[in-house]
C-alpha positions in Angstrom: -6.8 -16.0 3.0 -3.7 -13.8 2.1 -3.7 -10.6 4.0 -0.8 -8.1 3.9 0.7 -4.9 5.9 1.1 -2.0 3.5 4.2 0.0 4.3 5.7 3.4 2.9 9.2 3.5 1.9 11.2 6.8 2.1 14.9 7.6 2.9 15.7 3.9 3.6 12.8 3.5 6.4 9.5 1.9 6.3 6.2 3.5 7.8 3.3 1.1 8.5 0.6 2.7 6.3 -2.2 -0.1 6.9 -2.7 -3.6 8.6 -4.7 -6.5 7.2 -5.0 -5.3 3.8 -7.2 -7.3 1.8 -7.6 -5.4 -1.6 -5.8 -2.6 -3.6 -7.5 -0.8 -6.1 -5.1 1.3 -8.6 -6.2 4.3 -10.1 -3.1 6.0 -11.9 -1.0 7.2 -9.1 -3.8 6.6 -6.3 -4.0 3.4 -4.3 -7.2 2.5 -2.3 -6.1 0.2 0.3 -9.0 -1.7 2.1 -9.2 -4.4 4.8 -11.1 -7.4 5.9 -12.9 -5.2 8.3 -14.1 -2.5 5.9 -11.6 0.3 6.6 -10.4 2.2 3.5 -7.4 4.5 2.7 -6.3 6.1 0.0 -2.6 7.1 -0.8 -0.4 8.9 -3.5 1.9 5.9 -4.1 3.3 3.4 -6.1 4.1 -0.3 -5.6 7.4 -1.1 -5.2 7.4 -4.5 -4.0 4.8 -7.3 -2.9 6.0 -10.0 -0.6 3.3 -12.7 -0.1 5.8 -14.8 1.9 6.3 -12.1 4.3 2.6 -10.7 3.9 4.3 -7.2 3.0 3.5 -4.4 0.4 6.1 -2.1 -0.1 4.7 1.3 -1.4 6.6 4.6 -2.7 5.0 8.3 -2.6 4.4 10.0 -5.9 3.5 13.7 -6.0 -0.2 14.0 -6.9 -1.2 13.8 -10.5 2.3 12.3 -11.2 2.3 9.2 -13.1 
């Protein structure tokens, strides 16, 4: 099973958004993150990088409505 930790990157720093991410659904500039435990979170962001080996998902924020 491949689970990841999602981080928002800004100003050269990374902030943990969610742990144990199993699913990311993309709807324009909105990402819906879901865990194996049934937790959900939505963020206005783009995927910058996915590191499967390191189990990291790096996101960058976007302005609402911006694509």
